N, C-alpha and C positions, 0 to 999 in steps of 0.2 A: 623537364626537371620535375621532381616529385613535390616541390613546395609551391607550385604556382597558385594553389588555392589560398595560401597563407603568405603570399609575397615571398620574401627571401628567408623567412623564418620557418623552422620546423613546426609541425602541428602541435598545439598545446597538449599537455599530458592530462589524463584523467585526474581529478582530485583524489586524495586519499579515500574519501567517502563521498558518494554522490547520491542524492535523493531525487526521485521522480514521482509525480502524482498525476493521475488522470482517470479516465473512465473507459468502460467497456461498451462499445457501440451497440445500440438496440436493446440495452438493458438498463437497470438502475444500479449497476454494480460499479464500484470504484476500485482503483488499483493503485497501490503504492509500492515502490521498489527502492531498496537501499543497496547500493553496490559499494562494497568495501574491499579494496584490492581486487582479487579474483572471485570473491564470494558475493552471493546475492541472497537477500531476504525479500520476499514478495508477499504482500498481503492483498487478498481479494476480498472486498467487503460488500456483501449483498445488502439490499434495501428491503422495503416492504415486499413480501412474497418471495424473496430470494435470499433472505438473511440466513436461513438454515442450510440452504443448498449451495450457495455460492461463496460463503465466507470461510476462508481457510488460509493457512500460512504455507508458503513454499520456500524451500532452501535449495540452493544450487551454486553453480559456478558461472562466472562471467568471462567469456572470451570474446566479447563483442556481440556474439550470438549465443543464445542459450535455449534450453528446453528443460523444464522442471515438471515433475509429476507428484501429485499427492491425492490419495483417495480416488484414483482413476481419472482425475482432472489433470489436464496438461496446459501449461502456459509456455508458448514458444515466443521468442522475440529477439530483437537486436537493440543495442544501446550505443548511443554516441554521446558527444559532449552536451547536447541540448535536448535530445528526445530519446524515448524508448517506445517501441511499438511491436505489435505482433498479433498472435492469435491465442484465444482461449478455447479449449476443447473440452466439452463435458463428457462424462462417461457414456451418454446416450448418442454421442456423435455430433451434437450441435456445436457450431463454431461461431465465434464472434471476434471481430477486430477490436483491439484495444490500443490506446495511445496515452502517453504520459510525457510531461515536460519536466526538465530539470528545475529544481527549486532550491533556494538557499537563503530564505529570508527569516528563518527562525520561527515562522508560524506554520507555513505549509509543510507537510511531511507525513511520516508514518509514525504512529504512536502505539505503545503496547503496555499492557499490565499483565504480568505473568502470575497466574493463579496456580493452585495445587493441581488442577486437572485440565486446565485449558488456558490459552492466552488470548485475552481480549485485544482486538485490533481496532484502530481508528485511522482513517486517512483524512487529513485536513487539506481541502482543495483550495481554499482561500479564507479570508478573514471572517466570512459568514457561513461557510459551508464545510461540514465535516460529516462523515458517515462511518459507522463501525458496528461491531457486534461483540457483545459479552456472551460467554458460553461457560457451561459448568462441567463439561466432559461427559455428560450423560445424554447429550442430544438436545438440551434446552438452550435456546439462543434468545437474546433480547437486543433490541436496538440501543445503541449508545449515542448520546448527543452531548455536545458541549453545554456547560452550565450557563454560559453567557456569550453574547455576541456584541461587539466583534470578538473573535477568538484571539485571546492573548495568553499564550503559555507563560508560566512563571518558571523560575529556576527549578522548582519541585516537579514541574510537569504541567499537564493540562487537566483541569478539573472537569469531569464528565459525570453523567448520570444515566441510569437505566431503570426500568421498572420491571421488577421480578415479583410475581404473585401479588400484584397490586401494591407493592412496597417500593418506594423510591430509594435507590441505592446510589450514593455518590462516592466517587473514588478518583484517584489520579492515574493518568496514563503518561508514560515517559517517552520522549522521542527516541527513535532508533537512529544512531549516527553511523 
């Protein structure tokens, strides 16, 4: 019978929206995924030395397995109720495994701030760890960090800061649901 893994009940349905956060092995890159229905939003956030090369947004479709491409970068993967995992492929042919876990605690997740030329992204991995990138659309990137730890988003979003041309900029990023 098809339901042996779940006893006599059918397998649970995917929630309307599911968020996954994790890391890319062998790098300092974080990954955040929001699956809403059959649509995917994926944010890859680089860290020191990879912020400009590995930070980007991907959009695609979720059919349990997916492949999305942006700027000659590819993220392939699979999603189930608890995890998402796959491969990240660079334009030069380098590949890395990545993995992410389902989260729903109101803290961990994928956050954004849409600007006129670029969308800032932040992945919150836990109450003390977040990583993201601000960008201006002309190739300038800067690290984004939370204003305080433990990380506690408010109804308005998560207050973050970045340093641009030796000036501290503070702004809100909102969760993607």
